[in-house]
C-alpha positions as CSV (number, residue, x, y, z in Angstrom):
1,X,-5.4,16.2,-18.0
2,X,-2.7,15.0,-15.6
3,X,-1.8,18.6,-14.7
4,X,-5.4,19.5,-13.6
5,X,-5.3,17.6,-10.2
6,X,-1.8,19.1,-9.4
7,X,-3.1,22.5,-10.3
8,X,-6.2,22.1,-8.2
9,X,-4.2,20.8,-5.1
10,X,-1.9,23.8,-5.5
11,X,-4.8,26.2,-5.4
12,X,-6.4,24.5,-2.4
13,X,-3.1,24.6,-0.5
14,X,-2.6,28.3,-1.4
15,X,-6.1,29.1,-0.1
16,X,-5.5,27.2,3.2
17,X,-2.2,28.9,3.7
18,X,-3.7,32.3,3.1
19,X,-6.6,31.7,5.5
20,X,-4.8,29.9,8.3
21,X,-1.1,30.7,8.5
22,X,-0.9,28.8,11.8
23,X,-0.9,25.6,9.9
24,X,2.3,26.4,8.1
25,X,4.3,29.0,10.1
26,X,7.0,27.6,12.3
27,X,6.0,24.0,11.6
28,X,9.1,22.2,12.6
29,X,7.4,20.8,15.7
30,X,4.3,18.7,15.7
31,X,2.1,17.8,18.6
32,X,-1.3,16.1,18.9
33,X,-2.7,16.4,22.5
34,X,-4.2,13.2,23.9
35,X,-8.0,13.2,23.9
36,X,-9.7,12.9,26.3
37,X,-7.5,13.4,29.4
38,X,-8.8,11.5,32.4
39,X,-8.3,12.5,36.0
40,X,-5.9,10.2,37.9
41,X,-4.2,8.8,34.8
42,X,-0.6,9.3,33.6
43,X,-0.1,10.5,30.1
44,X,2.8,10.9,27.7
45,X,3.0,14.5,26.3
46,X,5.2,14.4,23.3
47,X,6.2,16.2,20.2
48,X,8.1,15.2,17.1
49,X,10.4,17.3,14.9
50,X,12.2,17.1,11.6
51,X,15.1,19.1,13.1
52,X,18.2,16.8,13.1
53,X,19.1,15.6,16.6
54,X,22.7,17.0,16.3
55,X,21.2,20.5,15.7
56,X,19.0,20.6,18.8
57,X,20.5,22.5,21.7
58,X,17.5,22.1,23.9
59,X,14.0,20.7,23.9
60,X,11.8,22.1,26.7
61,X,8.3,21.6,27.9
62,X,6.7,24.4,29.9
63,X,4.0,22.9,32.0
64,X,1.6,23.8,34.8
65,X,-1.7,22.8,36.4
66,X,-4.3,25.1,37.8
67,X,-2.8,24.4,41.2
68,X,0.6,25.9,40.1
69,X,1.2,29.6,40.0
70,X,3.8,29.5,37.2
71,X,5.0,27.3,34.4
72,X,7.6,24.7,35.3
73,X,10.4,24.1,32.8
74,X,11.4,20.5,31.9
75,X,14.3,19.8,29.7
76,X,13.4,16.8,27.5
77,X,15.7,14.1,26.1
78,X,14.9,12.9,22.6
79,X,15.8,10.4,20.0
80,X,15.2,10.5,16.3
81,X,13.0,13.6,16.6
82,X,10.7,12.3,19.3
83,X,10.6,14.1,22.7
84,X,8.5,13.0,25.6
85,X,7.3,14.1,29.0
86,X,5.5,11.8,31.4
87,X,2.7,13.6,33.1
88,X,1.9,12.0,36.5
89,X,-1.2,13.2,38.3
90,X,0.1,12.3,41.8
91,X,3.2,14.4,41.2
92,X,1.4,17.3,39.5
93,X,-2.2,17.4,40.8
94,X,-4.8,19.6,39.2
95,X,-8.1,19.7,37.3
96,X,-6.6,21.6,34.3
97,X,-3.2,21.4,32.6
98,X,-1.5,23.8,30.3
99,X,1.7,23.3,28.4
100,X,3.7,24.1,25.3
101,X,7.0,22.9,23.8
102,X,10.0,24.9,22.7
103,X,13.0,23.6,20.7
104,X,16.2,25.6,20.4
105,X,18.9,25.3,17.8
106,X,21.9,27.4,17.2
107,X,20.1,29.7,14.8
108,X,16.4,29.3,15.5
109,X,13.7,28.8,18.2
110,X,10.6,26.8,17.4
111,X,7.5,26.3,19.5
112,X,4.2,24.4,19.4
113,X,1.3,24.7,19.4
114,X,0.8,27.8,17.5
115,X,-2.5,29.6,16.7
116,X,-3.9,30.9,13.4
117,X,-1.7,34.0,13.6
118,X,1.5,31.9,14.2
119,X,1.7,32.8,17.9
120,X,2.7,30.3,20.5
121,X,-0.5,29.3,22.4
122,X,-0.4,26.8,25.3
123,X,-2.6,23.7,25.2
124,X,-5.2,24.1,27.9
125,X,-6.9,20.8,28.8
126,X,-9.5,19.8,31.4
127,X,-8.9,16.6,33.2
128,X,-12.2,14.8,33.2
129,X,-13.7,12.0,35.3
130,X,-13.7,8.8,33.2
131,X,-16.9,7.5,34.6
132,X,-18.8,10.7,33.8
133,X,-17.2,10.8,30.3
134,X,-18.4,7.2,29.5
135,X,-21.9,7.9,30.9
136,X,-22.2,10.9,28.7
137,X,-20.9,8.9,25.6
138,X,-23.5,6.2,26.3
139,X,-26.3,8.8,26.5
140,X,-25.1,10.4,23.2
141,X,-25.0,7.0,21.4
142,X,-28.6,6.0,22.2
């Protein structure tokens, strides 16, 4: 009877892997975008990795707003697997931001976020007005 839960979890994991390879392909980097992103506020965009610090050659954020024509490249410093970028709206104005992270080691290149096919897909976020957001939340909670 003890083996039944383990067998069941193994089957569920296999089904999830088969249906959504983006969950498991190239998953050495992890990122959870902040939600919601408000206009005029600074945010820390960060990712974590289980790649040892001494193996990392570079950690890079590619970032742009809708007011920029091209992605800008920012080399990130990290400690114990945590890499951070401070987004400042006065320095990088816009109504939308897009970004993705790339980590390079001697033998591999990793990126996040990735889609269901395992392809690197930038985060695309709308910067919203906080007062409008909270008005809408209040209407929904009635």
